[in-house]
C-alpha positions in Angstrom: 5.2 -46.0 -101.0 2.0 -45.8 -99.1 0.0 -42.3 -99.2 -0.8 -41.4 -95.6 -3.9 -39.8 -94.4 -4.5 -36.2 -95.8 -4.8 -34.6 -92.2 -3.0 -31.3 -91.7 -1.6 -31.2 -88.4 1.6 -29.9 -86.4 2.9 -33.4 -86.7 2.6 -33.7 -90.7 4.2 -30.1 -90.9 7.0 -31.5 -88.9 7.3 -34.7 -91.1 7.6 -32.3 -94.2 10.2 -30.0 -92.6 12.5 -33.0 -91.7 12.7 -34.4 -95.2 16.5 -34.1 -96.2 16.4 -35.9 -99.6 15.7 -33.7 -102.5 14.2 -32.8 -104.9 11.1 -31.6 -103.0 8.0 -31.0 -105.1 5.5 -28.5 -103.9 2.3 -27.7 -105.6 -0.8 -25.4 -104.5 -3.9 -24.5 -106.4 -7.5 -23.1 -105.5 -10.0 -25.6 -106.2 -13.8 -25.7 -106.1 -16.6 -28.0 -104.0 -19.2 -28.1 -107.0 -19.7 -28.0 -110.7 -19.3 -26.6 -113.1 -16.4 -24.6 -111.5 -14.5 -27.9 -110.3 -14.2 -29.2 -113.9 -11.4 -26.9 -114.4 -9.7 -28.1 -111.4 -7.9 -31.2 -112.9 -6.8 -29.4 -115.8 -5.3 -26.6 -114.0 -3.5 -29.3 -111.6 -2.1 -31.0 -115.1 -0.7 -27.8 -116.2 1.0 -27.1 -112.7 2.4 -30.7 -112.8 3.8 -29.8 -116.2 5.6 -26.8 -114.7 7.2 -29.4 -112.3 8.3 -31.4 -115.0 10.0 -28.8 -116.8 11.8 -27.7 -113.6 12.9 -31.3 -113.0 14.1 -32.0 -116.5 16.4 -29.3 -115.9 18.5 -31.2 -113.2 17.2 -34.6 -113.2 17.4 -37.5 -115.9 14.2 -38.6 -117.5 13.7 -41.8 -115.4 14.0 -40.3 -112.2 11.9 -37.4 -113.3 9.1 -39.7 -114.5 9.2 -41.6 -111.1 8.7 -38.6 -109.2 5.8 -37.5 -111.0 4.0 -40.8 -111.2 1.7 -40.1 -108.0 1.1 -36.8 -109.3 -0.1 -38.2 -112.6 -2.2 -40.8 -110.8 -4.1 -38.0 -108.8 -4.7 -36.1 -111.9 -6.7 -39.0 -113.3 -8.4 -39.8 -110.1 -12.1 -38.6 -111.0 -13.3 -39.6 -107.3 -10.8 -37.3 -105.8 -11.7 -34.3 -108.2 -15.2 -34.7 -107.3 -14.7 -34.1 -103.7 -12.4 -31.2 -103.5 -12.7 -28.1 -101.3 -11.4 -24.5 -101.6 -7.9 -25.2 -102.0 -5.4 -27.9 -102.4 -1.8 -28.8 -101.5 0.3 -31.8 -103.0 3.6 -32.3 -101.9 6.0 -35.1 -103.3 9.6 -36.5 -103.2 11.6 -39.5 -103.7 10.0 -41.2 -100.8 7.0 -39.3 -99.7 3.7 -38.2 -101.2 1.2 -36.0 -99.3 -2.3 -34.4 -100.2 -4.0 -31.9 -98.2 -7.5 -30.7 -99.2 -7.9 -27.2 -97.5 -10.8 -25.1 -96.5 -9.4 -21.9 -97.9 -8.3 -20.9 -101.1 -4.3 -20.8 -101.8 -2.4 -19.2 -104.7 -1.4 -21.2 -107.6 2.4 -22.5 -107.0 4.7 -25.3 -108.5 8.0 -25.2 -107.2 11.0 -27.7 -107.2 13.4 -27.1 -104.5 16.0 -28.7 -101.7 12.8 -28.2 -99.2 9.1 -28.4 -99.3 7.3 -25.1 -99.4 5.1 -25.4 -96.5 4.2 -21.6 -95.6 0.6 -21.8 -96.9 -0.2 -24.9 -94.8 1.7 -23.3 -91.8 -0.7 -20.3 -92.2 -3.6 -22.5 -92.5 -2.9 -24.2 -89.1 -2.2 -20.9 -87.3 -5.5 -19.2 -88.3 -7.7 -18.6 -85.5 -11.2 -19.5 -85.7 -10.8 -23.3 -86.4 -12.6 -26.1 -84.5 -13.5 -29.6 -84.5 -16.9 -31.1 -83.9 -17.4 -34.7 -82.3 -20.6 -36.1 -83.5 -21.5 -38.7 -80.8 -24.2 -41.3 -80.8 -24.5 -45.0 -80.0 -25.2 -45.7 -83.5 -21.9 -44.1 -85.1 -19.2 -41.5 -84.6 -18.5 -38.6 -86.7 -15.6 -36.1 -86.4 -15.5 -33.0 -88.3 -13.3 -29.9 -88.7 -14.1 -26.4 -89.9 -14.4 -22.6 -89.5 -17.0 -19.9 -89.8 -17.5 -20.8 -93.8 -16.9 -24.5 -93.9 -17.4 -27.9 -92.2 -16.2 -31.1 -93.4 -16.0 -34.7 -92.0 -12.8 -36.4 -91.3 -13.3 -39.5 -93.0 -11.8 -41.7 -92.2 -11.2 -40.3 -88.6 -7.8 -41.7 -88.0 -7.8 -44.1 -84.9 -11.4 -43.2 -84.1 -13.9 -46.2 -83.7 -16.9 -45.5 -85.9 -19.3 -48.0 -84.0 -19.7 -49.5 -80.7 -19.0 -52.8 -82.3 -15.9 -51.8 -83.8 -14.8 -50.4 -80.6 -15.6 -53.3 -78.2 -15.9 -56.2 -80.7 -16.0 -59.6 -78.8 -16.5 -57.7 -75.3 -19.9 -56.1 -76.3 -22.6 -57.4 -74.5 -24.8 -59.6 -76.7 -23.9 -58.1 -79.9 -27.0 -59.6 -81.7 -29.2 -57.4 -79.7 -27.4 -54.2 -80.5 -30.0 -52.7 -82.6 -32.8 -53.6 -80.3 -31.1 -52.2 -77.3 -29.9 -49.1 -78.6 -32.9 -47.9 -80.6 -33.2 -46.2 -83.8 -32.2 -43.0 -85.4 -33.9 -39.8 -84.7 -33.8 -36.4 -82.8 -35.2 -38.0 -79.8 -34.2 -41.7 -80.1 -30.7 -43.3 -79.6 -32.3 -44.2 -76.1 -31.8 -47.6 -74.5 -34.5 -50.0 -73.9 -34.1 -52.6 -71.6 -36.2 -55.5 -70.0 -34.5 -55.8 -66.6 -31.7 -54.0 -64.4 -29.2 -56.6 -64.8 -29.2 -56.2 -68.6 -29.3 -52.3 -68.4 -26.3 -52.3 -66.3 -24.4 -54.3 -68.8 -25.5 -52.0 -71.7 -24.7 -48.8 -69.8 -21.2 -50.5 -69.1 -20.9 -51.1 -72.9 -21.7 -47.3 -73.5 -19.3 -46.1 -71.1 -16.2 -48.1 -72.6 -17.3 -47.2 -75.9 -17.2 -43.5 -75.0 -13.9 -43.8 -73.2 -12.5 -45.5 -76.4 -13.7 -42.5 -78.5 -12.4 -40.0 -76.1 -8.8 -41.6 -76.0 -8.5 -41.8 -80.0 -10.0 -38.4 -80.6 -7.4 -36.9 -78.0 -4.4 -38.8 -79.3 -5.0 -38.5 -82.9 -6.7 -35.4 -83.5 -7.2 -32.9 -80.6 -3.5 -33.0 -79.4 -1.9 -32.7 -82.8 -4.1 -30.2 -84.0 -4.5 -28.0 -80.7 -8.2 -27.2 -82.0 -11.2 -26.8 -79.6 -13.6 -29.6 -79.6 -17.6 -29.4 -79.7 -19.6 -32.2 -78.6 -22.8 -32.8 -80.4 -24.9 -35.5 -78.9 -28.2 -36.1 -77.0 -28.3 -34.8 -73.5 -27.7 -38.0 -71.6 -24.6 -38.9 -73.8 -23.3 -35.3 -73.0 -23.4 -36.2 -69.3 -21.8 -39.6 -69.6 -19.2 -38.3 -72.2 -18.2 -35.3 -70.1 -17.9 -37.3 -66.9 -15.4 -39.8 -68.4 -13.6 -37.5 -70.8 -10.0 -36.5 -70.4 -9.8 -34.4 -73.4 -8.6 -30.7 -72.5 -9.6 -29.5 -75.6 -13.2 -30.3 -75.1 -15.2 -27.1 -74.6 -17.9 -26.6 -72.0 -20.7 -25.4 -74.2 -22.1 -28.1 -76.7 -24.9 -29.2 -79.1 -27.7 -30.8 -77.3 -28.8 -32.9 -80.5 -28.3 -36.1 -82.2 -25.9 -35.0 -85.0 -27.4 -37.6 -87.4 -30.3 -35.7 -87.9 -28.7 -32.5 -88.8 -27.3 -31.4 -92.4 -23.5 -30.5 -92.6 -24.5 -26.8 -93.2 -26.8 -26.7 -90.3 -24.1 -28.6 -88.0 -21.6 -25.8 -89.2 -24.0 -22.9 -88.3 -24.7 -24.4 -84.9 -21.1 -25.1 -84.1 -20.0 -21.5 -85.2 -22.7 -20.1 -82.8 -20.9 -22.1 -80.0 -17.5 -21.2 -81.1 -18.0 -17.3 -82.2 -18.3 -15.9 -78.7 -15.0 -17.8 -77.6 -13.2 -16.9 -80.9 -14.2 -13.1 -80.4 -13.1 -13.2 -76.6 -10.0 -14.8 -77.6 -9.1 -12.1 -80.2 -10.1 -9.3 -77.7 -7.9 -10.9 -75.1 -4.9 -11.0 -77.5 -5.3 -7.4 -78.6 -5.7 -6.3 -74.8 -2.3 -8.4 -74.0 -0.5 -6.6 -76.8 -1.7 -3.1 -75.8 -0.7 -3.7 -72.1 2.7 -5.2 -73.3 3.6 -2.4 -75.8 2.6 0.3 -72.8 5.3 -1.5 -70.7 8.0 -1.5 -73.7 7.2 -5.4 -74.2 5.3 -5.0 -77.3 6.0 -3.7 -80.9 4.3 -3.5 -84.2 7.5 -2.3 -86.3 8.6 -4.8 -88.6 12.5 -4.1 -88.3 12.3 -4.0 -84.5 10.3 -7.2 -84.1 12.6 -8.9 -86.8 15.4 -8.2 -84.3 13.8 -9.3 -81.4 12.6 -12.5 -83.1 16.2 -13.2 -83.9 17.1 -13.0 -80.1 14.3 -15.3 -79.4 12.4 -12.6 -77.4 8.9 -12.7 -79.2 6.4 -14.9 -77.2 3.5 -14.1 -79.4 3.1 -12.6 -83.0 -0.1 -11.9 -84.6 -0.1 -11.6 -88.4 -2.6 -9.9 -90.4 -4.6 -12.6 -92.3 -4.1 -12.1 -96.1 -1.1 -9.3 -95.7 2.1 -9.7 -97.4 5.1 -7.7 -97.2 7.6 -8.4 -99.9 11.2 -8.7 -98.9 14.2 -10.9 -97.3 14.8 -11.6 -93.8 18.3 -12.4 -92.4 17.4 -14.8 -89.6 21.0 -14.9 -88.2 21.0 -10.9 -88.0 17.4 -10.1 -88.0 18.0 -7.6 -90.8 15.0 -7.0 -93.1 15.2 -6.0 -96.7 12.0 -4.6 -98.1 11.4 -5.3 -102.0 9.1 -5.6 -104.7 6.4 -8.5 -104.0 5.9 -8.7 -108.0 9.7 -10.1 -108.2 9.4 -13.9 -108.5 12.4 -14.6 -106.2 11.3 -12.4 -103.4 9.6 -14.0 -100.1 6.8 -12.6 -98.0 8.6 -11.1 -94.9 5.6 -11.9 -92.7 5.9 -15.5 -93.5 9.5 -15.8 -92.9 9.2 -13.9 -89.7 6.5 -16.1 -88.4 8.7 -19.2 -89.4 11.6 -17.7 -87.4 9.6 -17.0 -84.2 8.0 -20.3 -84.4 11.5 -21.9 -84.4 12.4 -19.8 -81.4 9.5 -21.3 -79.5 7.1 -18.5 -80.1 3.1 -18.6 -80.9 2.1 -17.5 -84.3 -1.6 -16.5 -84.9 -3.3 -15.3 -88.1 -5.9 -12.9 -87.4 -8.5 -11.2 -89.6 -7.6 -7.5 -90.6 -10.5 -6.0 -88.8 -9.5 -7.5 -85.8 -5.9 -6.8 -85.7 -5.0 -4.3 -82.9 -2.6 -2.3 -85.3 -2.4 -1.6 -89.2 1.2 -2.6 -89.7 0.4 -6.3 -90.3 2.0 -7.6 -87.2 1.9 -7.5 -83.7 4.6 -8.8 -81.3 4.5 -9.6 -77.4 7.9 -10.1 -76.2 9.0 -12.3 -73.4 11.4 -9.8 -71.8 
């Protein structure tokens, strides 16, 4: 069994939802990026794995339990992994699957064995507004990053994306032995091309264009389309011009960073990227609130949990805004739309907002997780109806 890339995408969630063979093991825990806090992370992970083991032994024989937990045990002893954690961790495994997702936000501790994977925290992470990707573009190398207001991390390896022009073009590259001399060194104003005559310049310009086309195709296919995230281009001005001329990526936003990304520390790249994203982020949230208020004034919007649940069951909810961090304990009957509010402290009680979001998504609606201070209402949810 080969572990796949730990990219969290709509596709990876669909894969987890399609798994039919139990048992499904779901483990979540908050983690830390640096010492000394992260030294406790593998200890907490092993404790959660023991909880999985206790649950498994109640129903499955020792040999099967051991096989199911083998990849979890291997991860527990992977020092390199634990030295590069983020704010949260999700590990999901079963008879023929093992996936690891490092998250840029903390998650509540959970270790559960069930007939299906527990994916609600992952779904919420994908639905949160304010996420973006950055394409660091130069003729020396390509870097792809994903982040939000608080964190930015390189996607490494970036699935399908060539890292260098040599990797992209191979034998088709014009005089590979002259690559370094032709394309210049690394620096804020470098990465320019130096040529002795027009014919050679045309050939190398053609190399750059073919390289950028290959990068554009790979980023769109393997990252932008699966994630649906806005893409910020970080590159020198001349590369902006060329890349935007040839790009077919509809997720590429108009404003970018006019700098060689190789000269920026990751925190500085995050700060500059957020300066680009924040106005669009604020505008998007304002538009969502305005659309909800307009819909409500026409009887096509609602913030009452019971009424929204009924509408969701009928497939009427087009967009559902859910307040980030908000939980409403209870049970939702997805067949009738009936809600039963309960005590969240009870271990067998679900979060109604999560269940409602899952139902709306299954019925073809859009779910967006919105910060509390930017929600148009204070009930925890705001739904816009199709009819």
